[in-house]
ZAMI-89952 format. One record per residue (C-alpha): residue in three letters; x, y, z; residue number from 1. Coordinates in nm, 3 decimals. Last residue first. Layout:
<rs>
R   type         u         v         w   seq
R    ala         X         Y         Z   NUM
...
</rs>
This chain:
<rs>
R   type         u         v         w   seq
R    arg    -1.586     2.201     1.036   284
R    ala    -1.307     2.404     0.945   283
R    asn    -1.183     2.493     1.306   282
R    ala    -1.148     2.119     1.358   281
R    arg    -0.944     2.061     1.044   280
R    arg    -0.712     2.368     1.147   279
R    ala    -0.659     2.202     1.482   278
R    ala    -0.568     1.867     1.339   277
R    pro    -0.282     2.000     1.141   276
R    glu    -0.298     2.009     0.777   275
R    thr    -0.086     1.833     0.493   274
R    lys    -0.156     1.797     0.118   273
R    leu    -0.004     1.593    -0.173   272
R    ala    -0.137     1.581    -0.519   271
R    thr    -0.076     1.378    -0.823   270
R    leu     0.129     1.084    -0.694   269
R    lys     0.203     0.801    -0.969   268
R    val     0.078     0.444    -0.957   267
R    met     0.227     0.231    -1.247   266
R    gly     0.167    -0.084    -1.452   265
R    asp     0.484    -0.107    -1.694   264
R    gly     0.396    -0.251    -2.023   263
R    trp     0.168    -0.516    -2.131   262
R    ser     0.377    -0.822    -2.036   261
R    thr     0.391    -0.651    -1.702   260
R    pro     0.650    -0.446    -1.496   259
R    val     0.533    -0.307    -1.170   258
R    val     0.620     0.057    -1.113   257
R    val     0.524     0.253    -0.777   256
R    lys     0.564     0.634    -0.779   255
R    tyr     0.567     0.917    -0.530   254
R    pro     0.526     0.675    -0.235   253
R    val     0.496     0.839     0.114   252
R    val     0.757     0.935     0.373   251
R    met     0.683     1.113     0.700   250
R    glu     0.910     1.343     0.892   249
R    thr     0.666     1.639     0.869   248
R    gly     0.650     1.996     0.725   247
R    gln     0.690     1.856     0.388   246
R    val     0.620     1.496     0.319   245
R    pro     0.908     1.304     0.210   244
R    val     0.936     1.105    -0.115   243
R    leu     0.972     0.719    -0.197   242
R    trp     0.984     0.598    -0.535   241
R    ala     0.903     0.210    -0.516   240
R    glu     1.035    -0.006    -0.807   239
R    ile     0.938    -0.340    -0.936   238
R    gly     1.174    -0.476    -1.217   237
R    glu     1.361    -0.761    -1.052   236
R    thr     1.078    -1.004    -1.107   235
R    lys     1.091    -1.353    -0.948   234
R    glu     0.867    -1.341    -0.632   233
R    leu     0.607    -1.093    -0.783   232
R    phe     0.571    -1.334    -1.115   231
R    thr     0.546    -1.656    -0.913   230
R    val     0.291    -1.511    -0.671   229
R    ala     0.087    -1.385    -0.981   228
R    ser     0.136    -1.736    -1.156   227
R    ser     0.013    -1.917    -0.848   226
R    glu     0.178    -2.262    -0.831   225
R    pro     0.270    -2.217    -0.463   224
R    arg    -0.072    -2.126    -0.357   223
R    his    -0.057    -1.870    -0.095   222
R    gly    -0.158    -1.845     0.254   221
R    gly     0.233    -1.843     0.368   220
R    ile     0.572    -1.678     0.342   219
R    pro     0.592    -1.509     0.014   218
R    gln     0.911    -1.298    -0.059   217
R    tyr     0.848    -0.988    -0.274   216
R    arg     1.147    -0.785    -0.379   215
R    val     1.127    -0.419    -0.403   214
R    ala     1.404    -0.179    -0.540   213
R    cys     1.403     0.144    -0.393   212
R    val     1.414     0.475    -0.584   211
R    ala     1.462     0.773    -0.350   210
R    ala     1.270     1.077    -0.483   209
R    ala     1.378     1.428    -0.559   208
R    pro     1.280     1.809    -0.540   207
R    ile     0.931     1.771    -0.382   206
R    gly     0.698     2.050    -0.464   205
R    gly     0.398     1.858    -0.364   204
R    ala     0.335     1.701    -0.678   203
R    ala     0.643     1.762    -0.905   202
R    lys     0.644     2.049    -1.149   201
R    pro     0.963     2.187    -1.037   200
R    gly     1.161     1.869    -1.151   199
R    leu     1.168     1.533    -1.011   198
R    glu     1.548     1.433    -0.941   197
R    glu     1.579     1.059    -0.925   196
R    thr     1.813     0.901    -0.663   195
R    arg     1.934     0.541    -0.729   194
R    lys     1.873     0.159    -0.634   193
R    pro     1.875     0.132    -0.254   192
R    ser     1.696    -0.195    -0.124   191
R    leu     1.336    -0.280    -0.027   190
R    thr     1.245    -0.616     0.088   189
R    leu     0.872    -0.692     0.100   188
R    glu     0.768    -0.971     0.334   187
R    phe     0.453    -1.202     0.273   186
R    leu     0.156    -1.322     0.460   185
R    gln    -0.135    -1.420     0.238   184
R    lys    -0.520    -1.438     0.330   183
R    gly    -0.621    -1.151     0.537   182
R    asp    -0.367    -0.913     0.370   181
R    phe    -0.070    -1.001     0.616   180
R    val     0.248    -0.786     0.574   179
R    arg     0.610    -0.818     0.712   178
R    leu     0.810    -0.518     0.594   177
R    thr     1.186    -0.519     0.533   176
R    gln     1.397    -0.195     0.536   175
R    asn     1.698    -0.028     0.382   174
R    cys     1.526     0.184     0.104   173
R    val     1.494     0.497     0.328   172
R    ala     1.864     0.530     0.354   171
R    leu     1.849     0.630    -0.025   170
R    asp     1.835     0.997     0.050   169
R    gly     1.627     1.158    -0.225   168
R    ala     1.448     1.395    -0.030   167
R    pro     1.632     1.452     0.319   166
R    val     1.641     1.199     0.608   165
R    arg     1.535     1.127     0.943   164
R    ala     1.341     0.800     0.888   163
R    gln     1.129     0.571     1.107   162
R    val     0.934     0.244     0.991   161
R    ser     0.599     0.131     0.895   160
R    leu     0.344     0.403     0.915   159
R    phe     0.198     0.453     0.568   158
R    ala     0.196     0.179     0.348   157
R    ala     0.256    -0.093     0.605   156
R    thr    -0.041     0.043     0.788   155
R    leu    -0.244     0.032     0.471   154
R    pro    -0.140    -0.323     0.389   153
R    asp    -0.215    -0.478     0.733   152
R    leu     0.110    -0.522     0.942   151
R    val     0.226    -0.835     1.144   150
R    asn     0.327    -0.854     1.492   149
R    arg     0.243    -1.223     1.523   148
R    leu     0.141    -1.407     1.239   147
R    gln     0.414    -1.644     1.193   146
R    ala     0.361    -1.771     1.556   145
R    asp     0.013    -1.849     1.491   144
R    ser     0.113    -2.079     1.199   143
R    leu     0.022    -2.034     0.830   142
R    pro    -0.029    -2.311     0.597   141
R    val     0.075    -2.281     0.234   140
R    ala    -0.239    -2.295     0.020   139
R    lys    -0.380    -2.592    -0.145   138
R    lys    -0.628    -2.682     0.111   137
R    asp    -0.786    -2.323     0.052   136
R    arg    -1.033    -2.276     0.326   135
R    arg    -1.397    -2.222     0.216   134
R    lys    -1.490    -1.856     0.157   133
R    lys    -1.756    -1.661     0.320   132
R    pro    -1.926    -1.383     0.104   131
R    thr    -1.822    -1.152     0.297   130
R    arg    -1.499    -1.259     0.460   129
R    thr    -1.409    -1.225     0.843   128
R    val    -1.037    -1.266     0.940   127
R    ala    -0.923    -1.283     1.302   126
R    pro    -0.568    -1.213     1.359   125
R    arg    -0.367    -1.477     1.545   124
R    ala    -0.257    -1.353     1.897   123
R    thr     0.016    -1.117     1.974   122
R    gly    -0.200    -0.812     2.015   121
R    asn    -0.552    -0.923     1.884   120
R    phe    -0.585    -0.784     1.540   119
R    asp    -0.914    -0.798     1.370   118
R    ile    -0.904    -0.841     0.985   117
R    gln    -1.210    -0.756     0.801   116
R    leu    -1.279    -0.837     0.439   115
R    ala    -1.554    -0.755     0.189   114
R    gln    -1.633    -0.875    -0.148   113
R    thr    -1.894    -0.768    -0.421   112
R    lys    -1.933    -0.926    -0.754   111
R    asn    -2.014    -0.906    -1.121   110
R    ser    -2.005    -0.538    -1.224   109
R    asp    -1.733    -0.459    -0.986   108
R    ala    -1.726    -0.424    -0.613   107
R    tyr    -1.446    -0.409    -0.338   106
R    ser    -1.449    -0.382     0.030   105
R    phe    -1.148    -0.370     0.269   104
R    asp    -1.144    -0.338     0.654   103
R    phe    -0.831    -0.333     0.886   102
R    arg    -0.845    -0.359     1.259   101
R    gln    -0.616    -0.307     1.569   100
R    pro    -0.290    -0.219     1.414    99
R    ala     0.038    -0.169     1.625    98
R    pro     0.228     0.112     1.471    97
R    arg     0.570     0.212     1.610    96
R    ala     0.628     0.562     1.755    95
R    asp     0.711     0.394     2.088    94
R    leu     0.353     0.236     2.080    93
R    leu     0.134     0.397     1.823    92
R    thr    -0.230     0.253     1.823    91
R    gly    -0.447     0.133     1.538    90
R    asn    -0.677     0.202     1.256    89
R    ser    -0.698     0.095     0.891    88
R    arg    -0.976     0.140     0.630    87
R    ala    -0.993     0.035     0.282    86
R    lys    -1.207     0.113    -0.034    85
R    gly    -1.296    -0.033    -0.362    84
R    asn    -1.440     0.054    -0.701    83
R    ala    -1.468    -0.128    -1.019    82
R    arg    -1.541    -0.082    -1.385    81
R    tyr    -1.458    -0.276    -1.690    80
R    leu    -1.538    -0.281    -2.077    79
R    leu    -1.756     0.022    -2.114    78
R    gly    -1.644     0.179    -1.793    77
R    ala    -1.482     0.476    -1.965    76
R    leu    -1.284     0.249    -2.186    75
R    ile    -1.134     0.068    -1.895    74
R    ser    -1.232     0.183    -1.519    73
R    phe    -1.086     0.211    -1.198    72
R    glu    -1.216     0.392    -0.860    71
R    gly    -0.987     0.384    -0.553    70
R    lys    -1.064     0.488    -0.183    69
R    ala    -0.801     0.457     0.109    68
R    lys    -0.853     0.550     0.466    67
R    leu    -0.590     0.543     0.751    66
R    thr    -0.665     0.607     1.129    65
R    tyr    -0.397     0.668     1.391    64
R    asp    -0.327     0.647     1.750    63
R    lys    -0.094     0.778     2.036    62
R    arg     0.054     1.109     1.929    61
R    gly    -0.208     1.170     1.650    60
R    val    -0.200     1.058     1.269    59
R    asn    -0.491     1.106     1.041    58
R    ala    -0.382     0.956     0.706    57
R    thr    -0.577     0.995     0.390    56
R    leu    -0.520     0.817     0.065    55
R    asn    -0.678     0.831    -0.290    54
R    phe    -0.652     0.606    -0.572    53
R    thr    -0.772     0.710    -0.922    52
R    gly    -0.832     0.537    -1.265    51
R    leu    -0.701     0.300    -1.520    50
R    asp    -0.534     0.539    -1.766    49
R    ile    -0.371     0.330    -2.048    48
R    ser    -0.048     0.458    -2.195    47
R    ala     0.159     0.169    -2.051    46
R    val    -0.039     0.062    -1.738    45
R    gly    -0.237     0.302    -1.524    44
R    val    -0.326     0.429    -1.180    43
R    arg    -0.329     0.794    -1.107    42
R    tyr    -0.263     0.901    -0.729    41
R    ser    -0.392     1.134    -0.468    40
R    ala    -0.238     1.202    -0.108    39
R    lys    -0.404     1.351     0.192    38
R    ile    -0.218     1.389     0.523    37
R    glu    -0.375     1.493     0.840    36
R    lys    -0.167     1.575     1.126    35
R    asp    -0.215     1.551     1.511    34
R    thr     0.150     1.633     1.636    33
R    leu     0.330     1.300     1.570    32
R    ala     0.618     1.441     1.354    31
R    ala     0.868     1.495     1.632    30
R    glu     0.876     1.141     1.727    29
R    ala     0.963     1.007     1.375    28
R    phe     0.750     0.920     1.072    27
R    ala     0.792     0.672     0.786    26
R    ala     0.600     0.563     0.474    25
R    ser     0.746     0.263     0.348    24
R    thr     0.659     0.106     0.009    23
R    gly     0.520    -0.239     0.067    22
R    ala     0.150    -0.138     0.063    21
R    leu     0.226     0.023    -0.256    20
R    cys     0.365    -0.301    -0.393    19
R    val     0.063    -0.504    -0.285    18
R    phe    -0.155    -0.227    -0.445    17
R    val     0.023    -0.254    -0.774    16
R    met    -0.007    -0.631    -0.771    15
R    gly    -0.380    -0.626    -0.696    14
R    leu    -0.430    -0.355    -0.976    13
R    leu    -0.275    -0.615    -1.209    12
R    gly    -0.470    -0.892    -1.096    11
R    thr    -0.796    -0.697    -1.132    10
R    trp    -0.683    -0.593    -1.491     9
R    tyr    -0.607    -0.966    -1.601     8
R    arg    -0.906    -1.115    -1.451     7
R    leu    -1.149    -0.840    -1.606     6
R    pro    -0.957    -0.850    -1.929     5
R    gly    -0.972    -1.237    -1.993     4
R    thr    -0.667    -1.472    -1.914     3
R    arg    -0.507    -1.635    -2.199     2
R    met    -0.237    -1.371    -2.306     1
</rs>
């Protein structure tokens, strides 16, 4: 592999995050009763542990706030160390999410980056980057029409579709998500693959997962010759394992698998917790 470790691992984590954003987390009307859901994940490739990824969702009847934070390192930070965080908020219209703002920041030993996306109804989302970057003239252009009614990565991950099915039901795999990450617009198509029993020690006490095949289709904002884009578009080995959150009708990723030349890149659920809003308020 010609790319250095920093570039390779950053690319791998980016691909895993994209796939995590593509896995559907669903909710139905009955679930919108002011819940806070916390999910913790381990991130790694083959037998190498890269770090943690934590997600928090506060869902009300009319709005939502999503937060994510990740910390990654190689050889206890001797070779590579990075951290990032993201936040998304929006409204719920007929139990469907409409993002208003998405914030993302990332830092490693060499650089820091920040991104904000402001959604303006049906208008083209406004993107701000720090430091600023010049427009990529080699990227496939995007029109205003293509960017209408898109989801940011966090909203796509947690609040994308509705589902009323038990654990392991492959019906949750029948969906296509349209995601804009501030640069690229792409579709992630999920299709049924198999049901996996998780056993008594599974996080959250969940008995089974619906395993979905994930296909990535770039629409615009990308370079056609990009090796990462080509890989994601051609691979048939990406999987999203989806599980229900007990006490709600939401669905979260249990595992996301991305094949690489070094082994399978993986994000796996380690803890899952749900609390009602009233309990959180009293705890404060």
